[in-house]
C-alpha positions as CSV (number, residue, x, y, z in Angstrom):
1,M,-30.0,-36.4,-36.0
2,S,-33.1,-34.3,-35.9
3,F,-33.4,-31.1,-37.8
4,K,-33.7,-29.1,-34.5
5,S,-30.4,-30.7,-33.3
6,F,-28.8,-29.8,-36.6
7,L,-29.8,-26.2,-36.3
8,I,-28.5,-26.0,-32.7
9,L,-25.2,-27.4,-33.7
10,Y,-25.0,-25.2,-36.7
11,A,-25.7,-22.1,-34.6
12,I,-23.0,-23.1,-32.1
13,A,-20.5,-23.7,-34.9
14,I,-21.2,-20.3,-36.5
15,D,-20.8,-18.6,-33.1
16,L,-17.5,-20.3,-32.4
17,A,-16.2,-19.4,-35.9
18,I,-17.1,-15.8,-35.5
19,Q,-15.4,-15.3,-32.1
20,K,-11.7,-14.5,-32.4
21,P,-9.6,-15.5,-29.4
22,M,-8.1,-12.6,-27.4
23,M,-4.3,-12.5,-28.1
24,C,-2.0,-10.2,-26.0
25,V,0.9,-8.2,-27.3
26,P,4.1,-10.3,-26.8
27,G,6.4,-8.9,-24.2
28,K,3.7,-6.6,-22.6
29,S,3.0,-6.9,-18.9
30,F,0.5,-5.6,-16.4
31,F,-0.1,-5.7,-12.7
32,D,-3.6,-7.1,-11.8
33,G,-3.6,-5.7,-8.3
34,C,-1.8,-8.7,-6.8
35,N,0.2,-10.5,-9.5
36,T,2.2,-9.5,-12.6
37,C,1.0,-11.0,-15.9
38,T,3.2,-11.1,-18.9
39,C,2.4,-11.9,-22.5
40,T,4.4,-14.8,-24.0
41,D,5.8,-14.9,-27.6
42,D,2.7,-16.9,-28.8
43,G,0.2,-14.3,-27.6
44,N,-1.0,-16.0,-24.5
45,F,-0.3,-14.7,-21.0
46,I,1.0,-16.1,-17.8
47,C,0.8,-14.6,-14.3
48,T,2.7,-15.0,-11.0
49,M,0.6,-16.9,-8.5
50,T,0.9,-14.9,-5.2
51,A,-1.9,-15.5,-2.7
52,C,-3.7,-12.1,-2.6
53,E,-5.5,-11.0,0.5
54,D,-6.0,-7.8,2.5
55,Y,-6.6,-7.5,6.2
56,D,-10.0,-6.0,7.2
57,P,-9.5,-4.7,10.8
58,E,-13.3,-4.2,11.2
59,T,-14.0,-7.9,10.8
60,D,-10.5,-9.1,11.9
61,T,-10.4,-11.3,8.7
62,S,-8.6,-11.6,5.4
63,V,-10.5,-10.4,2.4
64,P,-9.7,-11.1,-1.3
65,V,-8.0,-8.4,-3.3
66,K,-9.9,-7.0,-6.2
67,I,-8.3,-8.3,-9.3
68,L,-7.9,-5.7,-12.1
69,E,-8.6,-6.3,-15.8
70,P,-5.7,-5.9,-18.3
71,P,-5.5,-2.5,-19.9
72,P,-6.9,-2.2,-23.4
73,D,-3.5,-1.9,-24.9
74,F,-2.5,-5.3,-23.5
75,W,-4.5,-6.9,-26.3
76,Q,-3.7,-7.1,-30.0
77,N,-6.2,-5.4,-32.3
78,S,-7.8,-3.5,-29.4
């Protein structure tokens, strides 16, 4: 392995080690504009999977619903 490759791998490893995964608050839920998402006991979240579209009368077409981000208090250590 060349020194340059080693440095690149080292930089990636450091970056991954520094990043902490986002863990949600167990039992907490939020509505994302279409679906309800709930935090599981292990700090991950699951969401219902409803197809989300609005009707645009001007174009006579369906348009995607804007999906909302979780509120800050949904996350642990926020």
